RODO-2510 file (C-alpha; in nm, 4 decimals, decimal comma):
residues 86
     n   res          X          Y          Z
     1     m    -0,0896    -0,2113    -0,9041
     2     r    -0,1944    -0,4630    -1,1408
     3     a    -0,5182    -0,4780    -1,2583
     4     e    -0,6032    -0,8039    -1,0469
     5     s    -0,5215    -0,6105    -0,7095
     6     s    -0,8255    -0,6217    -0,4762
     7     p    -1,0678    -0,3471    -0,4389
     8     t    -0,9389    -0,3044    -0,0977
     9     a    -0,6006    -0,2344    -0,1925
    10     r    -0,7233     0,0056    -0,4653
    11     t    -0,9336     0,1928    -0,2021
    12     g    -0,6143     0,2124    -0,0247
    13     a    -0,4141     0,3391    -0,2685
    14     f    -0,6862     0,6106    -0,3247
    15     i    -0,6807     0,7198     0,0071
    16     a    -0,3222     0,7588     0,0227
    17     v    -0,2960     0,9773    -0,2757
    18     a    -0,5886     1,1932    -0,1640
    19     v    -0,4674     1,2887     0,1671
    20     a    -0,0770     1,3070     0,0523
    21     g    -0,1903     1,5351    -0,2198
    22     a    -0,4119     1,7471    -0,0140
    23     g    -0,1539     1,7790     0,2502
    24     m     0,0798     1,8797    -0,0301
    25     i    -0,1575     2,1404    -0,1823
    26     v    -0,2251     2,2749     0,1802
    27     l     0,1417     2,2860     0,2729
    28     s     0,2440     2,4612    -0,0485
    29     l    -0,0158     2,7396     0,0220
    30     v     0,0217     2,7871     0,4126
    31     t     0,1458     3,1228     0,5125
    32     a     0,0724     3,1298     0,8537
    33     w     0,3793     2,9808     1,0896
    34     w     0,1184     2,8028     1,3072
    35     l    -0,0427     2,5742     1,0223
    36     y     0,3102     2,4408     0,8930
    37     v     0,3203     2,1459     1,1768
    38     p    -0,0346     2,0176     1,0918
    39     a    -0,0005     2,0614     0,7281
    40     f     0,3368     1,8677     0,7581
    41     a     0,1942     1,5954     0,9741
    42     w    -0,1023     1,5502     0,7475
    43     c     0,1125     1,5238     0,4180
    44     g     0,3134     1,2753     0,6359
    45     l     0,0016     1,0548     0,7171
    46     g    -0,0762     1,0297     0,3409
    47     l     0,3068     0,9370     0,2503
    48     g     0,3204     0,6728     0,5183
    49     l    -0,0048     0,5476     0,4140
    50     g     0,1275     0,5188     0,0859
    51     w     0,4840     0,3501     0,2085
    52     i     0,2633     0,0786     0,4111
    53     l     0,0603     0,0038     0,1106
    54     a     0,3541    -0,0216    -0,1259
    55     a     0,5272    -0,2757     0,1192
    56     a     0,2395    -0,4963     0,1753
    57     v     0,1697    -0,5113    -0,2365
    58     v     0,5745    -0,5523    -0,2576
    59     v     0,5511    -0,8588     0,0170
    60     m     0,2498    -1,0152    -0,1502
    61     a     0,4422    -0,9901    -0,4963
    62     v     0,7301    -1,1626    -0,3693
    63     r     0,5257    -1,4397    -0,1844
    64     h     0,3356    -1,4940    -0,5114
    65     r     0,6523    -1,5307    -0,7055
    66     l     0,8210    -1,7842    -0,4698
    67     v     0,5032    -1,9808    -0,4821
    68     v     0,4746    -2,0053    -0,8567
    69     l     0,8515    -2,0792    -0,8439
    70     g     0,7805    -2,4114    -0,5727
    71     r     1,0179    -2,2471    -0,3298
    72     v     0,7525    -2,1937    -0,0618
    73     p     0,4109    -2,4012    -0,0194
    74     p     0,1016    -2,2107    -0,0909
    75     l    -0,1110    -2,0450     0,1896
    76     g    -0,4416    -2,1186     0,2893
    77     s    -0,6734    -2,4261     0,3129
    78     r    -0,7450    -2,4998    -0,0244
    79     a    -0,3834    -2,6091    -0,0739
    80     p    -0,3477    -2,9749    -0,0595
    81     r    -0,0705    -3,0999     0,1759
    82     g     0,2719    -3,1307     0,0072
    83     g     0,0998    -3,0252    -0,3269
    84     r     0,0591    -2,7328    -0,5388
    85     l    -0,2159    -2,5339    -0,6626
    86     p    -0,2834    -2,5848    -1,0039
***
């Protein structure tokens, strides 16, 4: 993630890493058979959050690149009709 990323994205990345990391640590320490499923589900939750965050960042980066190249118009109310943002 770039330094210009939003605080929300950074918070989401931290949560995803924390959940996945905690799940992997617990999964590596579990010895009781009945704890494998909840620990595996917790680990999957963290990895899923990370996957969703990464996909959203890729979509934003590709959209930004296409706007910079002038292939798609910018979104939002600041964009003039038929024009580009400076």
